[in-house]
Structures are given as structure tokens and as C-alpha cells.
N, C-alpha and C positions, 0 to 999 in steps of 0.2 A: 643639472643634476636632479634626478627624480628621487623622491623619498619613498622608501619601502616601509609599509606598516610593520610595527613590532608585534608579530603574531605570537600568541601564547596558547598552549593546549588547554582545553577546558574539560573535555570528557572523551573517552575512547569511542570512536564511531560505532564499534560493534556493541556498545552498551545501549545505544539509542533504539527505542522501539517505535513503531508507527502509531501507537495508540495512547501515548502519554508523553509528558515532558519530564525532564530531569534537572535537578538542582546542580549547579556547578559554581565554582568560585575561581576567578582569575585575578590575582592581586587583591585589591580592595573591592572588586566588582562582583556582586552576587548576581547570578544569571539563572535563567531557565533555558534549556537547550532541547530542541525537538526536531523531528523530521516533519516536513510539511510540503506537499506538492513536489516531492522528489528532491527537495533541498534540505540542508541542515541550517536551521536558524537559531539565533540566540537573542533573548530579550532580557532587559533588566528585571530582576526578580522583585518587582514592585508594581502593584496596580496603581495607575496614575490617579485614581480617584482619591484614595487616602493613604497610599503607600504600603498597604498590607502585602506581605511576601506571598507571591503566587505559589511558591513551593510549599507553603503551609495552608493557605486558604483557597488555592485554586485547583482546577482539574481540567482535563482535556475531554471534550465531548465531540468526537469526530473531527471536524474542521474548525472547531471553536475552542478557545481558552476561556474558561469561566472563573471569575473571582467570586467565590461563594460567600464572601463577606457581605456584599451588596448586590450580587448577581450581575455585575458588569461583564460584558462579553466582548471578545476580540477575535478577529480572523487569525487563525493559527499561522497562515503563510505570510501575512503582511503586518500583523500586529495592529491593524486598524480597529478602532472602537466601533462596534456594531450598534448603530443607532439610526433612527429615521432622520435625525438631524446630524449632518457632518460635523464632527468635533475633532479636528486633527490634533489639537492640544491634548486630547485624551487618549491618543494612540500609545501603545507600548513602545518603549525606547528600544530600538533594534541595534544590536552590535554586529 
């Protein structure tokens, strides 16, 4: 018997734009949702550095999500922390 994920709606697809992200909440989970590389992706609404809400302190600059609190940057399509040193523990949590 295979398990089927318990999907919940977060935001209407027609509300998503190509140049910014949108705050959403599903149950207790606060998210940011965006279009990136032709896909819709959702990340936890928290910078992994100090937990600041990206929906408040962040912005999207083309293909990058920036937390303006301490200028941490993330690849919009993958959530990977952009740094010359790979730090997978610093990536955005993807849903």
C-alpha cells in the first residue's frame, strides 16, 4: 500500500508572478511561494541564518532570494544558499 501525501492549497496559481514571492500559510506552516524556472516552489518563511521571516525581510532579485537582514542569498529555484563555500545546512527548507 503506497501512501499519498496530504496536499493542502497554499495560494491560487494565478496570483503568482514571475518577479516576486508571496507569503502563504498552510496549517502551522508559514511559507513563501514563487515561480522559478517554470516551476512553483515553496520554502519555509524563515532565513536559516537567524530565522527572520523572508516575507518581511526578504525580496526577490531575478533568480535570487535575498534576506535583507544580513544579505544572505539563495537560489530561487533550489533554495540553495549562495556562497563560495558549500553550506547545505544553510539552504532554505523546501516544501
